[in-house]
N, C-alpha and C positions, 0 to 999 in steps of 0.2 A: 858720168857726164864729163865731156872734155872742157877744158878751160875756156876755149872760144865760145862754146855754147853757154856756159855759165855767165860769161861777161855779156853776151847778147841778151840773155833772159833777165839779167838783173835790172830792176827798176824800183823806183820809190813807190811804196804802197801806203795809202792813207785810209784804207777801209779794211777791217779785219773781221773774220768770223769769230764766234765765241769759243771755237775749238782751241785748246791750249797745246802748244808743243810739249813733247815729253821732256822730262828731266834729262833723259839720255841725249836728246837732240840739243838741249841747252849746253850740256857738257861738251858735246862735239863742237859747238860754236866757240866755247872757251878754249878748247884744245887748239882749234885753228888759230884763234887770236894769239895764243901763246907761242905759236910757231912763227909768227911774224918776226922779221929781223929787227934788231934794236942796236942803238949806239953802244959799242963796246960790249955787246951781249949782256948789258946790265938790266934789261927788261924794265926800264924806267916807266912803267905803266901799271895801273891797277884797273881791274874790271869788276864792276858790281852788278850782280843779277838782281833786278828789282821785280819781285814776284807779285802776282795779282793778290789783292787783299792785305798786303803787308802794310805796316805803318809807314815805311819809307815810300811805298807806292802812293799812299794817300797824300803824303807831303809833296811828292813830285807832281802829282795831279794838280795840287793846289798852286804850285809855282810855274808850271809849264802852261803857258796861255795859248795853247793850240788844242782846241777841244777834241779833234780827231785822235790825238795821242792816247786818250783814255780808252779807245777801242782795242788797242794792242794788248794782248795778254801779258807780255813781258817787255821790260826795258832793260837794256844793257848800258850801263854808264861807264864810259872809258875816261880814265883820269891820267894825267901826266904826274909821275912821281918825282918831284924835284929833289927829294932826299936821296933816292937811289942813284941819281945822275950826278951827284955832287963832285965826283972825280973830274968831270968835264967843266967845272966852273960855271960861270954865269951863262955862257952860250948853251951849255948842257941843260941848265935849268929852264931857260927861256925858249929854246928851240928843240934840242934833241929829244927831251922827254915828251914834248908835244908831238913830234914826228913819230916817236915810238907808239904813243896812244893812237894816233891817226892811222898808221899802217896796220896796227892790230885790229882796229875796227873794220878796216877794209877787208882784211882776211876773214873776219867773222861774217861780213856781208856776203862774200863769195861762197863761203861754206853754207850759209843759209839757203842760197839758191840751189846748191847741190842737194840739200835735204828737203827741198820743196817748200821751204819757208819764205815768208815775205819780210822785208825790212824797209825802214826809212831812216835816213841819216838826219838827226836833229842837231843843228849847230847854233840855232837862234834861241838863246836862253840867257838868263841873267846868272852869271857864274856864281855870284855871292849867294843868291837865293837857292840855287841848286846845291851848292856846297853845304849850306845850312840844312836844307831838306834832307840831304843824304848823310849829314853828320860827319862830313869829311874833316880830317885834320888839315892844318894850314899848308902842309907840304904837298897835298894832293890838289891838282887843278882839274876841274871838269873840262873835258875837251869836246866830247861828242856823246850823244845818246842815240842808241839804235832802238827803234820799236821792232818787236819780233812777234810774229804770229802767222796765221794763214790768211791769204788774201780773201777779202770778202767781196 
């Protein structure tokens, strides 16, 4: 699929089937996310795959107050890594790492369309609650969550 078609087809999905994407497809999303540009090529981002039925998923379901999110088989949690970006000082910690996580999530969303998967960008959440639910160290800041599955 060409990029123009991918961008045209990309849309936010809030209803998913029970069919789960394959582990191989999830790996392809992570590979695409990893290919995104980053400040100083420091890759100041971390991505967590939150699988169905996992303890982390149960915790995320508890703190994300949008019921439709529970339909999505997978969640991808994109975090800014403020430790990895330390060479860029305060601006790196507060801006560059957030940009790194954001563009990485965008690359994953576009790859999802290419694979026939559906996503939705979640940015409205309590950072502290998500950090606690995911067990994040203090240097990781949750920036975005993508729901991933097949459109219902």
